[in-house]
Structure formats: C-alpha cells, structure tokens
C-alpha positions in Angstrom: -21.9 67.9 196.3 -18.3 66.7 196.0 -16.4 67.9 193.0 -13.1 66.4 191.9 -11.4 63.0 191.5 -10.9 60.2 194.0 -8.5 57.3 193.7 -10.5 54.1 194.3 -9.0 50.7 194.7 -11.5 48.3 193.0 -11.4 44.9 194.6 -12.0 41.8 192.5 -15.5 40.3 192.3 -17.5 43.2 191.0 -17.6 45.6 188.0 -16.4 49.1 187.8 -20.0 50.2 187.5 -20.8 48.3 190.7 -18.0 50.3 192.4 -19.5 53.6 191.2 -23.0 52.5 192.4 -21.6 51.8 195.9 -19.8 55.1 195.9 -23.0 57.0 195.0 -24.6 55.5 198.2 -21.5 56.4 200.3 -21.2 60.0 199.1 -24.9 60.5 198.7 -24.7 62.0 195.2 -25.6 60.7 191.7 -23.1 62.6 189.6 -20.2 60.1 189.7 -18.4 58.4 186.8 -15.3 56.3 186.3 -12.5 56.4 183.7 -11.2 53.1 182.3 -13.1 49.9 183.0 -11.6 47.1 185.0 -12.8 43.5 184.4 -14.8 42.1 187.4 -12.0 39.6 188.2 -9.3 42.4 188.0 -8.4 44.8 190.8 -6.6 48.0 191.3 -6.7 51.7 190.6 -10.0 53.1 189.3 -10.0 56.8 188.7 -13.4 58.1 189.7 -14.8 61.6 188.8 -17.2 63.4 191.1 -19.6 66.3 190.4 -18.3 68.7 187.8 -15.2 66.5 187.3 -17.5 64.0 185.4 -16.9 66.2 182.4 -13.4 64.9 182.5 -14.2 61.2 182.1 -13.6 61.0 178.3 -10.5 63.3 178.7 -8.9 61.1 181.4 -9.7 57.8 179.6 -6.9 58.7 177.2 -4.2 58.6 179.9 -1.5 55.9 180.1 -1.8 53.0 182.5 0.3 50.5 184.4 -0.5 46.9 185.3 0.8 43.9 187.1 -0.1 40.7 185.3 0.2 37.0 185.9 0.1 35.0 182.7 -0.7 31.4 182.2 1.0 29.7 179.3 -0.2 26.6 177.5 -3.9 27.4 177.9 -6.2 29.5 175.7 -9.8 30.5 176.5 -12.7 32.2 174.9 -12.4 35.3 177.2 -8.5 35.3 177.0 -8.4 34.9 180.8 -8.9 32.0 183.2 -12.5 32.9 183.9 -13.5 31.7 180.4 -14.0 28.4 178.7 -10.8 26.5 177.8 -10.3 26.2 174.1 -6.9 24.5 174.0 -4.2 23.2 176.2 -0.6 22.4 175.3 2.6 21.5 177.0 4.9 24.5 177.7 8.5 23.5 176.7 9.8 27.1 176.1 13.0 28.1 177.8 13.2 31.2 180.1 15.2 32.9 177.4 12.6 32.2 174.7 9.9 33.6 177.0 11.8 36.7 177.8 12.6 37.3 174.1 8.9 36.8 173.1 7.6 39.2 175.8 10.1 41.9 175.0 9.2 41.8 171.3 5.9 43.5 172.1 7.6 46.6 173.5 7.0 49.6 171.3 4.3 50.6 168.8 2.2 47.5 167.9 -1.2 46.5 166.5 -3.5 44.6 168.8 -6.8 42.8 168.0 -9.2 43.5 170.9 -10.9 40.5 172.6 -14.5 39.5 171.8 -15.3 39.7 175.5 -15.0 43.5 175.7 -17.2 46.5 175.9 -16.3 47.7 172.4 -19.3 48.1 170.1 -20.2 46.8 166.6 -23.3 48.2 165.0 -24.5 49.4 168.5 -24.0 46.0 170.2 -21.3 45.4 172.7 -18.9 42.7 171.6 -19.3 40.7 174.8 -23.1 40.5 174.2 -22.4 39.0 170.8 -19.8 36.6 172.3 -22.3 35.4 174.9 -24.7 34.7 172.0 -22.0 32.5 170.4 -21.3 35.1 167.7 -17.7 36.0 166.8 -16.9 38.8 164.4 -13.7 40.0 162.8 -12.1 42.8 164.8 -9.8 45.3 163.3 -6.4 45.6 164.8 -5.8 48.9 166.7 -2.6 50.9 167.2 -1.4 50.8 170.8 1.9 51.4 172.5 3.7 49.3 175.1 6.2 51.6 176.8 7.8 49.1 179.1 7.5 45.4 180.2 9.4 44.3 183.3 9.4 40.5 183.9 9.1 39.8 187.7 9.1 36.0 187.8 9.1 33.0 185.5 7.7 29.8 187.0 6.4 27.9 184.0 3.6 27.8 183.1 3.2 31.1 185.0 4.9 34.4 184.1 4.5 37.6 186.2 5.3 40.9 184.6 4.5 44.6 184.8 3.4 46.7 181.8 3.3 50.5 181.1 1.0 51.0 178.1 -1.2 53.5 176.2 -5.0 53.7 176.3 -6.8 51.0 174.5 -4.4 48.2 175.5 -5.9 44.9 176.6 -3.6 42.9 178.8 -5.6 39.8 178.2 -4.9 40.1 174.5 -1.3 40.8 175.2 -1.1 37.4 177.0 -2.9 35.8 174.1 -0.4 37.2 171.6 2.6 36.3 173.7 1.3 32.7 173.9 0.7 32.6 170.2 4.3 33.8 169.5 5.7 31.0 171.8 3.5 28.5 170.0 1.8 27.2 173.2 -1.0 29.7 173.7 -1.6 31.8 176.7 -4.2 33.6 178.7 -4.3 36.0 181.7 -4.5 34.5 185.2 -4.7 37.7 187.2 -4.5 41.5 186.7 -3.9 44.4 188.9 -3.9 48.0 187.7 -1.2 49.9 189.6 -1.5 53.3 188.1 -3.7 55.5 185.9 -1.8 58.7 184.9 -0.9 60.4 188.2 -3.1 58.1 190.3 -1.1 55.3 191.9 -2.0 52.2 193.9 -0.2 53.4 197.0 -2.6 56.4 197.3 -5.8 54.4 196.4 -8.7 53.8 198.8 -10.9 50.8 199.1 -14.7 51.5 199.2 -14.8 50.4 202.9 -12.1 53.0 203.7 -13.9 55.7 201.8 -17.1 54.9 203.7 -15.2 55.3 207.0 -13.7 58.6 206.0 -17.1 59.9 204.7 -18.7 59.1 208.1 -15.9 60.8 209.9 -16.2 63.9 207.7 -12.7 63.5 206.4 -13.2 62.5 202.8 -12.5 66.0 201.4 -8.9 65.5 202.2 -8.7 62.6 199.7 -10.5 64.2 196.8 -8.3 65.9 194.2 -9.8 69.2 193.1 -10.9 69.3 189.5 -8.6 72.2 188.7 -5.5 70.1 189.8 -5.9 68.1 186.6 -4.9 71.3 184.8 -2.1 72.3 187.2 0.4 72.8 184.3 -1.9 75.4 182.6 -1.5 79.1 183.2 -4.4 80.9 184.9 -6.9 83.5 183.7 -8.8 85.7 186.2 -12.0 87.2 184.9 -12.8 90.8 185.9 -15.9 91.3 188.0 -17.5 93.4 185.3 -17.3 90.4 183.0 -19.1 88.1 185.4 -22.1 87.5 183.1 -19.8 86.5 180.2 -18.1 83.7 182.1 -21.3 82.7 183.9 -22.9 82.1 180.4 -19.8 80.3 179.1 -19.2 82.8 176.3 -15.8 83.7 174.7 -13.6 86.0 176.6 -11.9 89.0 175.1 -8.5 90.0 176.5 -10.2 93.1 178.0 -12.4 90.7 180.1 -9.5 89.3 182.1 -6.8 90.6 184.3 -3.6 91.7 182.7 -1.5 88.7 181.3 2.2 88.4 182.0 2.9 87.2 178.4 1.1 87.5 175.1 -1.1 84.4 174.5 -0.1 82.0 171.8 -2.6 80.5 169.4 -4.2 77.4 170.8 -2.8 77.9 174.3 -5.0 76.5 177.1 -5.8 78.3 180.3 -7.6 77.4 183.5 -10.1 80.2 184.2 -11.2 81.6 187.5 -14.2 83.9 188.1 -14.1 87.2 190.0 -14.7 85.3 193.3 -11.6 83.2 192.6 -13.5 80.0 191.9 -12.2 77.7 189.2 -14.9 77.5 186.5 -13.5 76.5 183.1 -10.7 75.8 180.7 -10.4 78.1 177.7 -8.2 78.1 174.6 -6.9 81.3 172.9 -7.8 81.8 169.2 -5.4 84.2 167.7 -7.4 84.8 164.5 -10.4 86.1 166.5 -8.2 87.4 169.3 -10.3 85.9 172.1 -10.4 82.9 174.5 -12.8 80.2 173.5 -14.5 77.8 176.0 -13.0 74.3 175.9 -14.7 72.8 178.9 -17.0 74.5 181.5 -16.9 73.3 185.2 -19.4 75.7 186.8 -21.1 74.2 189.8 
C-alpha cells in the first residue's frame, strides 16, 4: 500500500471524488482521500492523501490556497459561475481604475457569505441539494482572509486575477461580491487552483501521467512521505524496550525515548520513530504530566 501525499492535477469535467475513484483503480488501493474540493468545472492542484496519510485530510484542509480566476462582469447566476442559470445581465460601464479599486478592497480580513451551491451543510443537508430543490436559505457570513490579489488582465467584461487566500474562501463568491460592489454584478468564468500549501501546479501530475508512472513502477518517486508534512518538527526515537508502548499508541515517558538535546516545552510537537526507525506518530509534550501524549498515529 502507498503511504503519503501525491500532487494531482484535476482536469475540468469531473469532481474531486471522481478523481479519487480513478486513482483508487490506478494505484489498486482503497485508502485514498483528498483535501479541499474543486468544482467539476474547475481545474488544478488537488492534494491527495494515500494510506496512513488519509489521517491528515482534515489537518491539510486548513492550509492556504492560491488560484487563478477569470471573472465575468455584468452577469449574475444562481451558482455564481457561468455553469448556472443567468439571473441578471447589465452593461459594464466601469473604468479599469474602478475595477482595480473594487478588487483591491477585498484584500485583508473580510466576511464572506458562502454560495448556495456548495457542499456546506444545514441540518444535515448539503446546501447544493437544497438549491437544486429550489430552496434558498440564509447563510451566515464567515471570516476569511485574502492575502493578495494580483490583476493580470482587464478586458471588459472579463477580468483575470490571481488570489492567495485562507481556507474556506469561495472564489465564486468573491466574484459575486466584486460585481456587487461595482454595481453591475459578476460571476466566475473559469478557475484554476495553482497551489495548496507547499503543493504547486508545476509539480502536479494528471491522472494519465500517474497511470503511466504506476505501470512503469516509478510512482514512488512522486509520493511525498507522510512524515515530510512534519519536517519542521523535532524527532523522538523510541527505545527498543518501549516498543509495546508506541505500538499501542500510549503516552511516552521521557525514559521511553532516546536522550533529548533540549528540555521539551509544554505543548511542543514531535514526530516519533519506533526502534526500527519507522515514522509512526506525532506526539505533544504535556509538562504537567511530564510525558508525551499521542496527537496522531500513523502506524501501517
């Protein structure tokens, strides 16, 4: 079984779950999950977790993302992109300067109302299911952060820009809000995700490329080991006589690990290796109890 992360380039025309289903067939394993859904019409970087790394899915969903977006001004739709039903159409008589000013006003900490056509849930039902049934509910605005917007081209009614943003940001809704601010309305024409945390478009692989590499027995070279996600953490090496403790995922005393170079601070996280040198967990030190407590186990 493969364990780690792979940088998949999801092509437009199918869902993120479809991409995972195809990958299961290519790699011949069931334990695969993705972090951060991309709309079917969107394309770009999809961070996929394999084997024991699937325990990281919720952790990695919190990472910042980067996108390239093409916005259509003057049109609003029920899905907030051009795949939906048109709700209004207006002439776009904004100047380039007005467009630039409106877009830049969204940089920083802002509140954003998520779209109805999203996988967010209300009383156990996904919003897009309610939307398809003709039901629209009030959505609470959520705190997000736009770190940077760089405008690439203005060719009214189209505007192309790149965005660096926090988790939970909907670029479709950003286009909607920019259009509202300009008074003409707007929606998303096209979206490409260019980065998720340390995964970048230039290093991504299409499913067809992954299939070729798997057949050639070379796919291991393109899978990031699970432990590499925690490369900035110090390491703990469990003593051979403490094997049963780590195998059972129990707390570790200082006497259960090899000598530390510095005294552990309260709450400090460590990546943990067993006596055979295999990465198996992330632990956090609890000063009050003077032991290392399991945070996440990755035993295979």
